[in-house]
C-alpha positions in Angstrom: -11.8 0.4 -39.6 -12.0 1.4 -35.9 -11.0 -0.9 -33.1 -11.8 -0.8 -29.5 -9.7 -2.7 -27.1 -11.2 -3.4 -23.7 -9.0 -4.7 -20.8 -10.7 -6.5 -18.0 -8.6 -6.9 -14.9 -9.5 -9.9 -12.9 -8.5 -10.8 -9.3 -5.4 -12.9 -9.1 -6.7 -14.9 -6.2 -10.3 -15.8 -7.2 -10.7 -14.5 -10.8 -13.5 -12.0 -9.9 -14.0 -9.0 -12.1 -13.1 -5.3 -11.7 -9.9 -5.8 -9.8 -7.3 -3.1 -9.3 -3.6 -3.3 -9.0 -2.2 -3.3 -5.4 1.6 -2.6 -5.0 3.6 -3.6 -2.0 7.1 -4.5 -0.9 8.3 -7.2 1.4 11.8 -8.2 2.4 13.4 -5.8 -0.2 11.3 -7.1 -3.1 8.5 -5.0 -4.8 5.3 -6.9 -5.8 2.0 -6.1 -7.5 -1.2 -8.1 -7.4 -4.6 -7.5 -8.9 -7.3 -7.7 -6.2 -11.0 -7.1 -6.0 -12.3 -4.6 -3.4 -13.1 -7.5 -1.1 -9.7 -9.2 -1.4 -7.9 -5.8 -1.1 -9.8 -5.1 2.1 -8.8 -8.6 3.4 -5.2 -7.9 2.6 -5.3 -4.5 4.3 -6.9 -6.0 7.4 -4.3 -8.8 7.6 -1.4 -6.3 7.2 -2.8 -3.7 9.6 -1.1 -4.8 12.8 2.3 -4.9 11.0 1.7 -1.6 9.2 0.7 0.1 12.5 3.9 -1.1 14.2 6.2 -0.4 11.2 8.1 2.8 10.3 7.4 4.3 6.9 10.4 4.8 4.6 10.1 7.6 2.2 11.5 7.7 -1.3 11.8 4.9 -3.9 15.6 4.9 -4.2 17.8 1.9 -4.3 17.1 -0.2 -1.2 20.7 -1.4 -1.0 21.8 2.2 -0.5 19.5 2.5 2.5 21.1 -0.4 4.3 24.7 0.7 3.8 26.4 2.2 6.9 26.9 5.9 6.9 30.3 7.2 5.8 30.3 9.7 8.6 32.8 8.8 11.3 31.8 11.3 14.0 29.3 13.9 14.9 28.3 16.5 12.3 30.4 19.6 12.1 29.0 23.1 12.4 30.1 24.1 8.9 29.2 27.7 9.5 31.7 27.7 12.4 34.3 26.0 10.3 33.9 28.6 7.5 34.1 31.5 10.0 37.2 30.1 11.6 38.8 29.4 8.2 38.2 33.0 7.0 39.7 34.3 10.3 42.8 32.2 9.4 43.0 33.7 6.0 41.8 30.5 4.3 39.5 30.8 1.3 36.2 28.9 1.6 33.0 29.1 -0.3 29.8 30.3 1.3 28.0 27.1 0.3 28.8 23.5 -0.6 31.5 21.3 0.6 34.3 22.5 2.9 37.6 21.1 1.8 38.8 18.2 4.0 42.2 20.0 4.5 40.3 23.0 6.0 38.2 20.7 8.3 41.4 18.9 9.4 43.0 22.3 10.3 39.9 23.3 12.2 39.9 20.0 14.1 43.6 20.4 15.0 43.0 23.9 16.3 40.0 22.9 18.4 
């Protein structure tokens, strides 16, 4: 016996047929709502002034991480210069990746 399952998505506001899911976030909380074309257009129109003034945030990572202050305590170092100086001092540093904190401290002390 064959079965066919049909799912009809209805508008969460007025119950009209043929709605689609609209996802949005507000105040750090993600939401979805099923809206008809008419209600989706009304929502877009209502949000337009806010969206036009807002800044887009890329990525879908943990929002709490985005609000934490940076661990950096000062301006970024020119790591190529640090590596070059370290090699000139006979210190071993890799071409890529993290420069050991001890090497950066020595570089800072010398400059």
